[in-house]
C-alpha positions, 0 to 999 in steps of 0.5 A, a space after each residue: 331045941 335050937 336057939 333062935 333070934 327073931 323079932 318078937 312083936 307080931 302086930 295086929 289091929 289092937 295087940 301084938 303077940 309073941 311066944 317064948 320059953 326062956 330069956 337068954 339067961 334061962 330065968 323065965 319066959 320073956 315074951 307074951 301078948 302086948 296090947 297097943 301094937 301101934 306103939 309097940 316096939 319090936 324087940 330082938 330076943 334070943 329064945 330056945 324054941 322049936 322050929 314049930 313055934 318059929 313057923 307059927 309066928 312067921 305065919 301069923 306075921 304074914 297074916 296066914 292065920 289058918 295055916 298058923 292054926 293048923 301048924 299049932 294044932 299039929 304041934 300041940 297034938 304031938 305033945 298030947 299024944 306023947 306016951 310019957 306026958 309027965 316027963 318035965 320037958 314034955 310038960 314044958 313043950 306042951 305048955 308052949 304048944 298050947 300057948 302058941 295054939 291060943 295065940 293062933 286061935 285068937 288071931 283067927 277069931 276062935 275065941 272059945 278055942 283060944 280060951 280053952 287052949 290057954 286055960 289048959 296051958 295054965 293048968 299045966 303051969 299055973 304060976 307062969 305068966 305067959 299063958 295067963 297073959 295070952 288068955 287075958 289078950 284073948 279076953 281083950 280081943 273078945 271085948 271081955 275087959 273085966 276078965 282080961 284085967 283079972 288075967 293081966 293082974 294075975 300074970 303081973 303077980 307071977 311075972 319077974 319084977 322089972 323085966 320086959 315081961 312085967 312092963 308088957 303086962 303093966 301096959 296091958 293092964 293100963 290099956 284094959 283099964 282105959 277101955 273099961 273106963 271109956 268104952 267105945 
């Protein structure tokens, strides 16, 4: 893995996505989907990520959703076909590959596929906020606001307190509650 420094918010019509593994101190994930991208600020974060994740994000940022999905599927498949899937580093990589696939599929409007990818990632690490938050954003994109809110609240429970992650998730909760209270 190489250390990358890049902008993490990927604007979309109602939300932005970013993917990451660890903050610079290696404590926990630092990125995730953020609703309300029209007001989201782009933040520079150092991540320890393989170049595939960087490629997926760049493709999404360029609006090349189908290409991003293809790269994400290929990347995830490499972890799925690994012979020693119980190896901790492979489980970790598979988690992030599935999260990246979830994000790419959400941007590509394949809600069922995105939900399956995020749910599989959550099964690998049930107490990591990133895929839970990403699945919440997939539900949000599908206008399934009640389910989005459940995931966002769970993500906030497991996210580190008083971090950009918890602030992002709290923002997602506020916007989802607003949508529930005043539907279009």
